[in-house]
Backbone as a chain_set.jsonl record, in Angstrom:
{"seq": "MKVQKQQYVTIKGTKDGLTLHLDDSCSFDQLLHELEEMLSLKQYIHGSGPVIGVNVKVGNRFVNKQQHEKLESLIQQKRNLKVEAIESNVITKDEAIRLKRETEVVSVAKIVRSGQVLKVEGDLLLIGDVNPGGTVIAAGNIFVLGALRGIAHAGADGNGQAVIAASLMKPAQLRISDIINRAPDHIPNDGNEMECAYINEDNEMIIERLQLLTHLRPNLTRFEGGI", "coords": {"N": [[-12.702, 36.562, -34.356], [-13.804, 34.971, -31.462], [-11.733, 33.843, -28.909], [-11.802, 30.844, -27.222], [-11.769, 30.45, -23.752], [-9.356, 28.625, -21.924], [-10.152, 25.82, -19.968], [-9.464, 25.148, -16.652], [-10.39, 23.737, -14.523], [-12.303, 20.9, -13.836], [-15.354, 19.504, -12.981], [-16.784, 16.589, -11.801], [-19.566, 14.586, -11.119], [-19.988, 11.842, -8.911], [-21.041, 8.629, -7.574], [-20.139, 8.726, -5.033], [-19.806, 11.359, -4.408], [-18.224, 14.362, -5.316], [-15.757, 14.83, -7.874], [-12.919, 16.673, -8.409], [-11.036, 17.691, -11.086], [-8.018, 19.091, -11.553], [-6.175, 21.158, -13.622], [-2.754, 20.662, -14.501], [-1.04, 22.312, -15.839], [-1.229, 25.029, -15.635], [-0.647, 28.045, -13.652], [-0.573, 27.965, -10.042], [-2.018, 30.006, -8.85], [-3.756, 30.777, -10.922], [-5.28, 28.509, -11.005], [-6.536, 28.5, -8.48], [-8.099, 30.787, -8.775], [-9.911, 30.15, -10.868], [-11.123, 27.953, -9.724], [-12.405, 29.094, -7.546], [-14.28, 30.693, -8.894], [-15.831, 28.714, -10.158], [-16.841, 27.214, -8.015], [-18.459, 29.085, -6.917], [-20.821, 28.994, -8.13], [-24.338, 28.548, -7.984], [-25.265, 25.944, -7.288], [-23.379, 24.905, -5.576], [-23.342, 26.187, -3.149], [-25.34, 25.816, -1.305], [-26.919, 26.105, 1.819], [-28.25, 24.193, 3.178], [-29.009, 20.637, 3.293], [-27.299, 17.482, 2.612], [-23.82, 16.897, 3.473], [-21.373, 17.042, 0.964], [-18.91, 14.933, -0.249], [-15.634, 15.616, -1.487], [-13.26, 14.718, -3.846], [-10.059, 15.555, -4.823], [-8.1, 15.841, -7.659], [-4.937, 16.478, -8.736], [-3.196, 15.906, -10.762], [-0.057, 15.934, -12.469], [1.187, 17.683, -10.607], [2.986, 19.026, -7.97], [1.886, 19.475, -4.737], [2.407, 21.506, -2.098], [2.417, 21.783, 1.534], [1.253, 24.267, 2.281], [-0.146, 25.013, -0.05], [-1.868, 22.874, -0.204], [-3.454, 23.355, 2.049], [-4.645, 25.765, 1.248], [-6.215, 24.964, -0.948], [-7.951, 23.178, 0.319], [-9.206, 24.895, 2.174], [-10.484, 26.73, 0.468], [-12.333, 25.129, -0.902], [-13.848, 24.038, 1.184], [-15.067, 26.224, 2.289], [-17.409, 26.538, 1.108], [-20.537, 25.698, 2.103], [-21.613, 23.059, 2.069], [-19.638, 21.321, 1.213], [-16.961, 19.042, 1.529], [-13.582, 18.222, 1.763], [-12.294, 15.158, 0.878], [-9.972, 13.911, -0.053], [-6.799, 14.84, -1.462], [-5.215, 14.211, -4.33], [-2.135, 13.517, -5.866], [0.059, 12.912, -8.634], [2.673, 13.228, -8.15], [5.351, 12.825, -5.911], [7.326, 13.528, -2.956], [10.933, 13.523, -2.575], [11.685, 12.272, -0.194], [9.392, 10.739, 0.304], [9.513, 9.051, -1.889], [11.866, 7.628, -1.358], [11.096, 6.339, 1.005], [8.989, 4.748, 0.006], [10.417, 3.121, -1.728], [12.002, 1.69, 0.083], [10.016, 0.27, 1.396], [9.03, -1.419, -0.554], [11.107, -2.787, -1.699], [13.131, -5.738, -2.242], [14.91, -7.341, 0.167], [17.825, -9.042, 0.231], [19.372, -11.569, 2.058], [22.05, -13.518, 3.099], [22.489, -15.833, 5.369], [22.534, -17.611, 8.531], [19.945, -17.493, 10.764], [20.227, -17.495, 14.028], [19.412, -18.946, 17.281], [17.911, -16.601, 19.425], [18.558, -14.456, 17.822], [17.363, -11.693, 15.824], [16.102, -10.834, 12.745], [15.202, -8.135, 10.861], [13.385, -6.416, 8.36], [12.321, -3.696, 6.186], [11.009, -4.015, 3.756], [10.341, -6.654, 1.497], [11.607, -9.858, 2.479], [14.221, -11.891, 1.463], [15.629, -14.646, 2.46], [18.517, -16.436, 2.346], [19.238, -19.167, 3.646], [18.954, -20.713, 6.91], [16.379, -20.477, 9.452], [16.858, -20.901, 12.634], [15.556, -22.792, 15.493], [14.25, -20.593, 17.922], [15.201, -18.386, 16.624], [14.28, -15.352, 14.854], [12.508, -13.883, 12.175], [11.447, -10.91, 10.622], [9.322, -8.989, 8.578], [8.059, -6.166, 6.788], [6.834, -6.706, 4.464], [6.647, -9.535, 2.367], [7.966, -12.825, 3.237], [10.533, -14.892, 2.259], [12.109, -17.882, 2.566], [14.889, -19.522, 1.708], [15.621, -22.192, 2.695], [15.543, -23.881, 5.843], [12.797, -23.198, 7.878], [12.546, -22.937, 11.098], [12.166, -21.412, 13.267], [10.668, -18.361, 14.306], [8.492, -16.531, 12.205], [7.414, -13.446, 10.966], [5.438, -11.905, 8.835], [4.191, -9.086, 6.895], [4.305, -7.126, 8.875], [3.583, -4.497, 9.356], [0.9, -4.49, 9.147], [-0.008, -5.589, 6.778], [-2.132, -7.708, 5.448], [-2.061, -9.199, 3.162], [0.388, -10.267, 2.823], [2.833, -12.933, 2.518], [4.345, -16.016, 3.67], [7.013, -18.024, 2.84], [8.834, -21.075, 2.566], [11.579, -23.345, 2.095], [11.663, -25.547, 3.736], [9.138, -26.001, 5.86], [8.856, -25.713, 9.063], [7.99, -24.215, 11.384], [8.241, -22.562, 14.627], [6.465, -20.61, 15.169], [4.15, -18.844, 13.165], [3.33, -15.704, 11.784], [1.179, -13.448, 10.282], [0.515, -10.213, 9.537], [-1.709, -9.457, 12.024], [-2.468, -12.003, 12.596], [-1.901, -15.02, 14.158], [-0.291, -18.148, 14.12], [0.531, -20.856, 15.847], [3.047, -23.237, 15.701], [2.046, -24.629, 13.195], [-0.417, -27.051, 12.263], [-0.199, -29.335, 9.765], [-0.196, -31.455, 6.898], [2.918, -32.749, 6.393], [5.166, -32.086, 3.677], [7.09, -34.006, 1.264], [9.564, -32.999, 1.439], [10.511, -32.035, -0.913], [9.188, -29.918, -1.995], [8.584, -26.441, -1.839], [6.732, -24.593, 0.627], [4.012, -22.379, 1.417], [2.582, -19.827, 3.484], [-0.467, -18.111, 4.016], [-3.09, -15.655, 4.425], [-6.464, -16.427, 4.258], [-9.752, -15.72, 2.782], [-11.429, -15.996, 4.929], [-10.041, -15.048, 7.013], [-8.197, -16.814, 8.04], [-5.166, -18.613, 8.659], [-3.487, -20.339, 6.168], [-1.655, -23.102, 4.892], [-0.005, -23.951, 1.998], [1.14, -25.611, -1.037], [3.848, -24.019, -2.683], [3.482, -23.554, -5.383], [0.845, -22.841, -5.751], [0.697, -20.227, -5.123], [0.891, -18.243, -7.086], [-1.646, -18.033, -8.078], [-3.075, -17.299, -5.848], [-1.912, -14.922, -4.971], [-1.511, -12.951, -7.274], [-0.101, -10.585, -7.714], [2.491, -10.998, -7.022], [3.972, -11.567, -9.213], [5.542, -9.509, -9.884], [8.145, -10.029, -9.302], [9.292, -11.258, -11.435], [11.927, -11.573, -13.796], [14.027, -11.065, -12.201], [15.374, -10.181, -8.957]], "CA": [[-13.234, 35.337, -33.768], [-13.564, 34.925, -30.019], [-10.933, 32.696, -28.464], [-12.399, 30.2, -26.056], [-10.891, 30.385, -22.59], [-9.02, 27.262, -21.498], [-10.748, 25.455, -18.685], [-8.476, 24.506, -15.798], [-11.07, 22.96, -13.485], [-13.423, 20.09, -14.297], [-16.062, 18.883, -11.87], [-17.602, 15.444, -12.194], [-20.308, 13.966, -10.034], [-19.906, 10.394, -8.791], [-21.954, 8.122, -6.558], [-19.562, 9.026, -3.716], [-19.691, 12.8, -4.194], [-17.689, 15.111, -6.45], [-14.335, 14.733, -8.17], [-12.375, 17.866, -9.067], [-9.807, 17.48, -11.858], [-7.36, 20.392, -11.668], [-5.138, 21.158, -14.654], [-1.419, 20.812, -13.919], [-0.183, 23.109, -16.723], [-1.364, 26.454, -15.328], [-0.079, 28.424, -12.361], [-1.44, 27.622, -8.915], [-2.931, 31.137, -8.647], [-4.812, 30.658, -11.933], [-6.117, 27.387, -10.587], [-7.374, 28.952, -7.367], [-9.068, 31.77, -9.273], [-10.98, 29.469, -11.603], [-11.832, 27.089, -8.774], [-13.278, 29.995, -6.789], [-15.395, 31.062, -9.769], [-16.696, 27.568, -10.412], [-17.53, 26.83, -6.786], [-19.396, 30.14, -6.543], [-22.098, 28.715, -8.775], [-25.394, 28.371, -6.985], [-25.471, 24.572, -6.812], [-22.349, 24.509, -4.621], [-23.337, 27.032, -1.949], [-26.531, 25.601, -0.496], [-26.657, 26.005, 3.251], [-28.912, 23.003, 3.709], [-28.737, 19.417, 2.548], [-26.181, 16.679, 3.121], [-22.458, 17.292, 3.119], [-20.901, 16.328, -0.226], [-17.479, 14.664, -0.227], [-14.925, 16.059, -2.685], [-11.923, 14.202, -4.099], [-9.349, 16.495, -5.689], [-6.987, 15.237, -8.406], [-4.134, 17.596, -9.257], [-2.339, 15.442, -11.849], [1.398, 15.975, -12.277], [1.51, 18.922, -9.894], [3.312, 18.817, -6.564], [1.158, 20.402, -3.872], [3.039, 21.564, -0.784], [1.481, 21.861, 2.656], [0.525, 25.534, 2.236], [-1.085, 24.939, -1.166], [-2.868, 21.882, 0.214], [-4.366, 24.048, 2.972], [-5.411, 26.752, 0.488], [-7.236, 24.247, -1.71], [-8.937, 22.646, 1.256], [-9.954, 26.017, 2.735], [-11.33, 27.297, -0.581], [-13.434, 24.203, -1.192], [-14.692, 23.805, 2.348], [-15.806, 27.419, 2.69], [-18.754, 26.291, 0.609], [-21.072, 25.086, 3.31], [-21.914, 21.626, 2.024], [-18.547, 20.594, 0.573], [-15.892, 18.61, 2.425], [-12.493, 17.566, 1.039], [-11.961, 13.81, 1.351], [-8.573, 13.61, -0.38], [-6.143, 15.568, -2.541], [-4.324, 13.209, -4.905], [-1.158, 14.003, -6.84], [0.938, 11.887, -9.207], [4.044, 13.6, -7.796], [5.678, 12.664, -4.498], [8.604, 14.117, -2.575], [12.074, 12.616, -2.58], [11.612, 11.464, 1.028], [8.33, 9.755, 0.115], [10.002, 8.067, -2.863], [12.832, 6.773, -0.658], [10.319, 5.488, 1.918], [8.275, 3.776, -0.806], [11.407, 2.156, -2.23], [12.361, 0.811, 1.199], [8.885, -0.586, 1.749], [8.705, -2.353, -1.629], [12.268, -3.488, -2.218], [13.42, -7.065, -1.713], [16.196, -7.363, 0.864], [18.404, -10.383, 0.182], [20.333, -11.816, 3.131], [22.566, -14.887, 3.13], [22.999, -16.123, 6.702], [21.701, -18.437, 9.391], [19.406, -16.737, 11.899], [20.373, -18.435, 15.137], [18.57, -18.73, 18.458], [18.128, -15.304, 20.072], [18.77, -13.412, 16.826], [16.185, -11.162, 15.144], [16.401, -10.178, 11.474], [14.011, -7.358, 10.518], [13.542, -5.558, 7.188], [11.139, -2.866, 5.914], [10.321, -4.487, 2.562], [10.264, -8.112, 1.449], [12.845, -10.514, 2.892], [14.654, -13.134, 0.841], [16.696, -15.192, 3.3], [19.192, -17.622, 1.813], [19.765, -19.784, 4.856], [17.948, -21.266, 7.817], [15.966, -19.799, 10.682], [16.94, -21.952, 13.656], [14.651, -22.625, 16.647], [14.642, -19.452, 18.752], [15.498, -17.252, 15.753], [13.089, -14.638, 14.403], [12.609, -13.012, 10.999], [10.298, -10.008, 10.567], [9.326, -8.142, 7.384], [6.827, -5.43, 6.529], [6.244, -7.36, 3.299], [6.674, -11.0, 2.333], [9.176, -13.51, 3.695], [10.888, -16.093, 1.502], [13.263, -18.527, 3.192], [15.476, -20.607, 0.927], [16.242, -22.987, 3.737], [14.587, -24.405, 6.821], [12.194, -22.246, 8.804], [12.219, -23.649, 12.333], [11.945, -20.418, 14.317], [9.476, -17.518, 14.2], [8.453, -15.653, 11.038], [6.31, -12.482, 11.023], [5.318, -11.117, 7.606], [3.141, -8.064, 6.983], [4.423, -6.62, 10.248], [2.936, -3.186, 9.447], [-0.544, -4.645, 8.959], [-0.327, -6.078, 5.441], [-2.704, -9.04, 5.517], [-1.833, -9.902, 1.896], [1.754, -10.793, 2.824], [2.949, -14.388, 2.582], [5.594, -16.594, 4.174], [7.355, -19.239, 2.102], [10.091, -21.689, 3.017], [11.905, -24.644, 1.505], [11.217, -26.514, 4.742], [8.255, -25.246, 6.74], [8.725, -26.343, 10.38], [8.146, -23.066, 12.274], [7.706, -22.536, 15.989], [5.305, -19.717, 15.09], [3.979, -18.018, 11.979], [2.439, -14.563, 11.995], [0.964, -12.559, 9.143], [-0.205, -9.078, 10.113], [-1.985, -9.751, 13.43], [-2.949, -13.384, 12.691], [-0.821, -15.873, 14.655], [-0.494, -19.59, 14.07], [1.64, -21.477, 16.567], [3.391, -24.585, 15.25], [0.899, -25.03, 12.384], [-0.653, -28.461, 11.972], [-0.517, -29.623, 8.378], [0.475, -32.671, 6.431], [4.223, -32.342, 5.874], [5.482, -32.575, 2.335], [8.189, -34.975, 1.247], [10.832, -32.274, 1.487], [10.912, -31.622, -2.254], [8.394, -28.774, -2.419], [8.45, -25.315, -0.929], [5.379, -24.32, 1.072], [3.756, -20.974, 1.732], [1.471, -19.53, 4.38], [-1.167, -16.89, 3.643], [-4.378, -15.458, 5.09], [-7.535, -16.584, 3.279], [-10.869, -14.781, 2.889], [-12.053, -16.168, 6.241], [-9.076, -14.563, 8.002], [-7.512, -17.973, 8.604], [-3.872, -18.873, 8.053], [-3.472, -21.578, 5.414], [-0.359, -23.484, 4.334], [-0.184, -24.678, 0.748], [2.317, -25.711, -1.891], [4.223, -22.709, -3.212], [2.997, -23.416, -6.757], [-0.491, -22.243, -5.752], [0.789, -18.826, -4.713], [0.678, -17.34, -8.221], [-3.092, -17.84, -8.225], [-3.575, -16.653, -4.638], [-1.345, -13.573, -4.908], [-0.96, -12.693, -8.608], [0.788, -9.418, -7.728], [3.873, -11.412, -6.781], [4.673, -11.712, -10.488], [6.481, -8.378, -10.043], [9.508, -10.507, -9.115], [9.803, -11.811, -12.661], [13.008, -10.82, -14.373], [15.1, -10.882, -11.234], [15.026, -9.49, -7.717]], "C": [[-12.844, 35.267, -32.298], [-12.806, 33.663, -29.645], [-11.537, 32.124, -27.191], [-11.376, 30.068, -24.926], [-10.634, 28.933, -22.184], [-9.601, 26.989, -20.114], [-9.744, 24.656, -17.868], [-9.098, 23.593, -14.736], [-12.249, 22.213, -14.098], [-14.042, 19.402, -13.089], [-16.943, 17.763, -12.394], [-18.296, 14.866, -10.968], [-20.151, 12.457, -10.066], [-20.889, 9.944, -7.716], [-21.45, 8.436, -5.144], [-19.439, 10.518, -3.435], [-19.232, 13.507, -5.456], [-16.205, 14.812, -6.624], [-13.917, 15.979, -8.931], [-11.085, 17.489, -9.775], [-9.198, 18.854, -12.119], [-6.193, 20.296, -12.637], [-3.763, 21.382, -14.014], [-0.481, 21.661, -14.779], [-0.245, 24.604, -16.44], [-0.698, 26.761, -13.985], [-1.074, 28.08, -11.254], [-2.442, 28.741, -8.656], [-4.071, 31.115, -9.654], [-5.814, 29.577, -11.531], [-7.07, 27.807, -9.477], [-8.465, 29.91, -7.843], [-10.228, 31.08, -9.982], [-11.793, 28.569, -10.678], [-12.82, 27.913, -7.95], [-14.502, 30.369, -7.612], [-16.368, 29.904, -9.943], [-17.487, 27.179, -9.174], [-18.491, 27.904, -6.293], [-20.743, 29.973, -7.23], [-23.101, 28.256, -7.731], [-25.483, 26.957, -6.429], [-24.454, 24.123, -5.768], [-22.381, 25.306, -3.317], [-24.621, 26.904, -1.142], [-26.152, 25.486, 0.977], [-27.288, 24.785, 3.874], [-28.553, 21.796, 2.852], [-27.519, 18.705, 3.088], [-24.825, 17.23, 2.686], [-21.978, 16.414, 1.964], [-19.377, 16.168, -0.132], [-16.838, 15.035, -1.557], [-13.542, 15.406, -2.734], [-11.252, 15.085, -5.141], [-8.167, 15.79, -6.34], [-6.216, 16.345, -9.094], [-3.148, 17.16, -10.323], [-0.863, 15.482, -11.5], [1.832, 17.303, -11.67], [1.845, 18.553, -8.45], [2.622, 19.896, -5.737], [1.805, 20.384, -2.494], [1.982, 21.768, 0.298], [0.632, 23.125, 2.604], [-0.524, 25.524, 1.124], [-2.218, 23.961, -0.856], [-3.917, 22.555, 1.106], [-5.226, 25.072, 2.243], [-6.526, 26.088, -0.31], [-8.353, 23.757, -0.794], [-9.818, 23.76, 1.816], [-10.933, 26.59, 1.721], [-12.555, 26.421, -0.845], [-14.399, 24.113, -0.019], [-15.384, 25.066, 2.864], [-17.211, 27.392, 2.097], [-19.407, 25.334, 1.599], [-21.305, 23.578, 3.239], [-20.869, 20.817, 1.279], [-17.459, 20.259, 1.593], [-14.846, 17.834, 1.633], [-12.196, 16.206, 1.681], [-10.491, 13.486, 1.111], [-8.095, 14.546, -1.483], [-5.05, 14.656, -3.086], [-3.434, 13.817, -5.977], [-0.345, 12.824, -7.365], [2.398, 12.111, -8.827], [4.249, 13.434, -6.293], [7.036, 13.284, -4.217], [9.702, 13.06, -2.624], [12.036, 11.704, -1.361], [10.541, 10.383, 0.913], [8.77, 8.661, -0.849], [10.987, 7.098, -2.21], [12.106, 5.818, 0.285], [9.596, 4.389, 1.147], [9.214, 2.708, -1.335], [11.797, 1.17, -1.136], [11.264, -0.2, 1.487], [8.598, -1.648, 0.692], [9.906, -3.128, -2.148], [12.409, -4.858, -1.569], [14.822, -7.034, -1.113], [16.7, -8.803, 0.888], [19.476, -10.522, 1.258], [20.748, -13.281, 3.08], [23.195, -15.126, 4.501], [22.107, -17.136, 7.387], [21.255, -17.568, 10.558], [19.338, -17.706, 13.08], [19.464, -18.064, 16.306], [18.925, -17.401, 19.131], [18.342, -14.161, 19.101], [17.453, -12.993, 16.187], [16.653, -10.441, 13.882], [15.13, -9.477, 11.012], [14.305, -6.464, 9.331], [12.238, -4.802, 6.943], [10.351, -3.344, 4.704], [10.065, -5.981, 2.62], [11.618, -8.692, 1.832], [13.054, -11.787, 2.086], [15.858, -13.629, 1.636], [17.242, -16.463, 2.664], [19.921, -18.258, 2.99], [18.613, -20.25, 5.727], [17.557, -20.263, 8.904], [15.885, -20.883, 11.747], [15.886, -21.746, 14.741], [15.147, -21.504, 17.557], [15.019, -18.236, 17.949], [14.217, -16.636, 15.226], [13.404, -13.814, 13.161], [11.311, -12.214, 10.894], [10.422, -9.151, 9.309], [8.003, -7.405, 7.276], [6.086, -6.041, 5.35], [6.246, -8.871, 3.442], [7.983, -11.542, 2.875], [9.363, -14.767, 2.866], [12.171, -16.661, 2.1], [13.722, -19.676, 2.304], [16.327, -21.444, 1.883], [15.153, -23.48, 4.664], [14.103, -23.294, 7.739], [11.732, -23.019, 10.037], [11.978, -22.697, 13.506], [10.639, -19.679, 14.101], [9.596, -16.635, 12.967], [7.216, -14.762, 11.125], [6.354, -11.631, 9.763], [4.177, -10.118, 7.749], [3.12, -7.39, 8.34], [3.767, -5.252, 10.442], [1.438, -3.261, 9.177], [-0.961, -5.143, 7.596], [-0.817, -7.521, 5.497], [-2.551, -9.845, 4.241], [-0.428, -10.504, 1.814], [1.734, -12.314, 2.942], [4.288, -14.769, 3.199], [5.836, -17.887, 3.421], [8.696, -19.765, 2.586], [10.3, -23.011, 2.299], [11.471, -25.766, 2.43], [10.435, -25.751, 5.8], [8.031, -26.021, 8.042], [8.81, -25.274, 11.467], [7.657, -23.31, 13.694], [6.468, -21.648, 16.018], [5.325, -18.975, 13.761], [3.028, -16.882, 12.328], [2.385, -13.74, 10.724], [0.038, -11.449, 9.608], [-0.457, -9.377, 11.59], [-2.551, -11.16, 13.631], [-1.771, -14.294, 13.051], [-1.229, -17.333, 14.559], [0.721, -20.246, 14.702], [1.828, -22.919, 16.098], [2.276, -25.177, 14.4], [0.813, -26.532, 12.169], [-1.008, -28.596, 10.495], [0.238, -30.878, 7.982], [1.814, -32.281, 5.835], [4.454, -32.87, 4.468], [6.685, -33.505, 2.412], [9.555, -34.303, 1.227], [11.287, -31.762, 0.142], [10.166, -30.388, -2.748], [8.404, -27.674, -1.366], [6.983, -25.14, -0.566], [5.241, -22.843, 1.415], [2.56, -20.866, 2.656], [0.863, -18.2, 3.959], [-2.473, -16.818, 4.429], [-5.48, -15.548, 4.04], [-8.67, -15.589, 3.543], [-11.589, -14.87, 4.233], [-11.139, -15.74, 7.38], [-8.395, -15.71, 8.74], [-6.173, -18.161, 7.905], [-3.865, -20.268, 7.436], [-2.054, -21.832, 4.907], [-0.598, -24.364, 3.118], [1.16, -24.832, 0.042], [2.586, -24.353, -2.533], [3.659, -22.474, -4.616], [1.627, -22.744, -6.824], [-0.454, -20.738, -5.513], [0.524, -17.859, -5.859], [-0.803, -17.083, -8.456], [-3.66, -17.069, -7.03], [-3.132, -15.202, -4.539], [-0.703, -13.23, -6.251], [-0.014, -11.507, -8.674], [2.242, -9.781, -7.505], [4.647, -11.614, -8.076], [5.597, -10.536, -10.754], [7.921, -8.808, -9.862], [10.102, -11.076, -10.386], [10.906, -10.935, -13.239], [14.135, -10.547, -13.414], [14.632, -10.098, -10.047], [16.028, -8.377, -7.476]], "O": [[-11.685, 35.481, -31.943], [-13.192, 32.556, -30.018], [-11.751, 32.837, -26.211], [-10.251, 29.621, -25.145], [-11.556, 28.121, -22.107], [-9.54, 27.83, -19.217], [-9.236, 23.629, -18.317], [-8.406, 22.776, -14.129], [-13.084, 22.8, -14.785], [-13.342, 18.795, -12.279], [-17.744, 17.957, -13.309], [-17.681, 14.683, -9.917], [-20.179, 11.854, -11.139], [-21.495, 10.768, -7.032], [-22.219, 8.417, -4.182], [-19.017, 10.909, -2.347], [-19.778, 13.283, -6.536], [-15.488, 14.573, -5.653], [-14.49, 16.304, -9.971], [-10.141, 17.019, -9.139], [-9.785, 19.68, -12.817], [-5.32, 19.441, -12.482], [-3.623, 22.192, -13.098], [0.717, 21.737, -14.507], [0.583, 25.366, -16.94], [-0.248, 25.859, -13.279], [-2.269, 27.924, -11.507], [-3.585, 28.475, -8.285], [-5.217, 31.396, -9.304], [-7.024, 29.726, -11.7], [-8.264, 27.508, -9.525], [-9.603, 29.855, -7.377], [-11.392, 31.39, -9.727], [-13.007, 28.442, -10.834], [-13.94, 27.473, -7.69], [-15.624, 30.365, -7.105], [-17.584, 30.091, -9.884], [-18.67, 26.85, -9.268], [-19.255, 27.67, -5.357], [-21.689, 30.71, -6.954], [-22.739, 27.65, -6.723], [-25.745, 26.774, -5.24], [-24.633, 23.081, -5.139], [-21.518, 25.109, -2.462], [-24.953, 27.803, -0.369], [-25.166, 24.834, 1.322], [-26.912, 24.379, 4.974], [-27.884, 21.917, 1.825], [-26.788, 19.245, 3.919], [-24.704, 17.927, 1.679], [-22.155, 15.196, 1.983], [-18.652, 17.147, 0.043], [-17.413, 14.805, -2.621], [-12.754, 15.523, -1.795], [-11.81, 15.333, -6.21], [-7.329, 15.209, -5.651], [-6.759, 17.066, -9.931], [-2.328, 17.969, -10.757], [-0.46, 15.119, -10.396], [2.744, 17.959, -12.175], [1.08, 17.851, -7.789], [2.764, 21.087, -6.012], [1.761, 19.37, -1.797], [0.795, 21.907, 0.002], [-0.573, 23.072, 2.852], [-1.653, 25.97, 1.327], [-3.375, 24.199, -1.205], [-5.118, 22.345, 0.934], [-6.401, 25.24, 2.57], [-7.651, 26.587, -0.346], [-9.538, 23.904, -1.095], [-11.034, 23.598, 1.922], [-12.075, 26.901, 2.061], [-13.67, 26.92, -0.991], [-15.616, 24.112, -0.203], [-16.202, 24.987, 3.781], [-18.093, 28.133, 2.532], [-18.862, 24.269, 1.889], [-21.201, 22.892, 4.256], [-21.171, 19.741, 0.764], [-17.086, 21.096, 2.415], [-15.182, 16.893, 0.914], [-11.887, 16.12, 2.87], [-9.837, 12.869, 1.951], [-8.877, 14.987, -2.326], [-4.076, 14.361, -2.393], [-3.897, 14.528, -6.869], [-0.089, 11.861, -6.641], [3.259, 11.289, -9.14], [3.411, 13.858, -5.497], [7.809, 13.537, -5.14], [9.43, 11.863, -2.705], [12.318, 10.51, -1.465], [10.74, 9.254, 1.36], [8.446, 7.488, -0.659], [10.95, 5.896, -2.473], [12.446, 4.638, 0.364], [9.584, 3.234, 1.572], [8.859, 1.531, -1.387], [11.911, -0.031, -1.383], [11.531, -1.364, 1.783], [7.989, -2.673, 1.0], [9.743, -4.04, -2.959], [11.876, -5.105, -0.488], [15.797, -6.738, -1.803], [16.076, -9.677, 1.491], [20.38, -9.692, 1.356], [19.903, -14.174, 3.025], [24.309, -14.672, 4.762], [21.041, -17.479, 6.876], [22.081, -16.98, 11.256], [18.502, -18.609, 13.119], [18.834, -17.006, 16.312], [20.097, -17.115, 19.375], [18.313, -13.0, 19.509], [16.543, -13.806, 16.021], [17.496, -9.547, 13.945], [14.103, -10.121, 10.794], [15.352, -5.818, 9.285], [11.179, -5.206, 7.425], [9.145, -3.108, 4.625], [9.633, -6.514, 3.641], [12.656, -8.095, 1.548], [12.179, -12.651, 2.032], [16.962, -13.102, 1.504], [16.517, -17.439, 2.471], [21.069, -17.926, 3.284], [17.449, -20.188, 5.331], [18.303, -19.336, 9.222], [14.952, -21.686, 11.757], [15.373, -20.638, 14.896], [16.323, -21.467, 17.919], [15.151, -17.149, 18.511], [13.185, -17.303, 15.155], [14.428, -13.134, 13.095], [10.218, -12.76, 11.053], [11.502, -8.645, 9.006], [6.952, -7.942, 7.625], [4.866, -5.916, 5.24], [5.896, -9.416, 4.489], [8.98, -10.826, 2.964], [8.465, -15.606, 2.78], [13.199, -15.984, 2.132], [13.025, -20.681, 2.167], [17.557, -21.402, 1.871], [13.976, -23.492, 4.304], [14.9, -22.546, 8.305], [10.683, -23.663, 10.032], [11.63, -23.131, 14.605], [9.623, -20.284, 13.757], [10.652, -16.06, 12.704], [6.105, -15.251, 11.33], [7.198, -10.744, 9.632], [3.306, -10.273, 8.605], [2.055, -7.115, 8.892], [3.429, -4.885, 11.567], [0.779, -2.237, 8.998], [-2.149, -5.126, 7.274], [-0.013, -8.45, 5.582], [-2.867, -11.035, 4.216], [-0.098, -11.176, 0.837], [0.757, -12.904, 3.402], [5.227, -13.973, 3.247], [4.961, -18.752, 3.37], [9.579, -18.996, 2.967], [9.348, -23.704, 1.941], [10.977, -26.801, 1.983], [11.0, -24.952, 6.547], [7.144, -26.87, 8.126], [9.619, -25.403, 12.385], [6.784, -24.143, 13.936], [5.536, -21.891, 16.786], [6.376, -18.537, 13.294], [2.057, -17.064, 13.063], [3.417, -13.38, 10.158], [-1.091, -11.708, 10.026], [0.502, -9.537, 12.345], [-3.054, -11.478, 14.708], [-0.769, -14.335, 12.337], [-2.361, -17.702, 14.873], [1.819, -20.194, 14.148], [0.888, -23.714, 16.1], [1.62, -26.128, 14.826], [1.818, -27.202, 11.927], [-2.002, -28.034, 10.035], [1.184, -31.297, 8.65], [1.846, -31.541, 4.852], [4.0, -33.958, 4.115], [7.225, -33.756, 3.488], [10.577, -34.958, 1.023], [12.334, -31.122, 0.045], [10.484, -29.866, -3.816], [8.256, -27.931, -0.171], [6.096, -25.49, -1.344], [6.229, -22.153, 1.669], [1.649, -21.693, 2.623], [1.581, -17.271, 3.589], [-2.903, -17.805, 5.025], [-5.443, -14.83, 3.041], [-8.561, -14.726, 4.415], [-12.28, -13.933, 4.633], [-11.406, -16.019, 8.549], [-8.059, -15.591, 9.919], [-6.049, -17.903, 6.708], [-4.195, -21.253, 8.097], [-1.34, -20.9, 4.539], [-1.292, -25.379, 3.189], [2.171, -24.268, 0.458], [1.655, -23.628, -2.882], [3.389, -21.334, -4.996], [1.283, -22.142, -7.842], [-1.463, -20.054, -5.684], [-0.011, -16.772, -5.638], [-1.176, -16.032, -8.976], [-4.6, -16.288, -7.174], [-3.889, -14.348, -4.075], [0.523, -13.218, -6.36], [0.799, -11.422, -9.595], [3.133, -8.972, -7.766], [5.862, -11.811, -8.04], [6.351, -10.545, -11.727], [8.836, -8.064, -10.215], [11.3, -11.356, -10.427], [10.831, -9.707, -13.179], [15.101, -9.871, -13.765], [13.608, -9.418, -10.109], [15.927, -7.659, -6.481]]}, "num_chains": 1, "name": "protein.A"}
């Protein structure tokens, strides 16, 4: 009985082009060999026609720079194929450390006084006040368990989904990504409710009661269970 050869490369057409699923259990050389054979089929070597975008998914395989270049070169030598992305479920240790820094919550207990700047790479949880003239900056969200009377800049790396929340919202300036709101005009609460600032669909900064935030930014539920 003839044993069927295991297939290491699967090609699927999508509305955006082609998706290549590359098996992560074989050797990289086996993968290149089968990929070469499959892409040598007539439908992939037309010299005319539009360029077709290719997304490559390599699963649980780490692809180093040299291997990345080999895959890209092999695919793009076919005249109407262009690699859009090579996606792997595996990242390097340095990438993992960077990702952890960008997504972790940094807790700080202090008063940010006039002239001081407190900056973090992830989300900031400040237990204390931001005095007039003080500045807090975060690549992610900013939560102030105290009075915010200075400057707060969330989403400093361009994250327009970031939010700013404070027990007492009396800022000199709020900034989310590149949207700035100087001394926001809003009806002050009675001091018993935290407020939050966010960017709405019209690219406007809005200040609401913190209770509404779970509906506006449901991803924030990742804080459940502790920070």
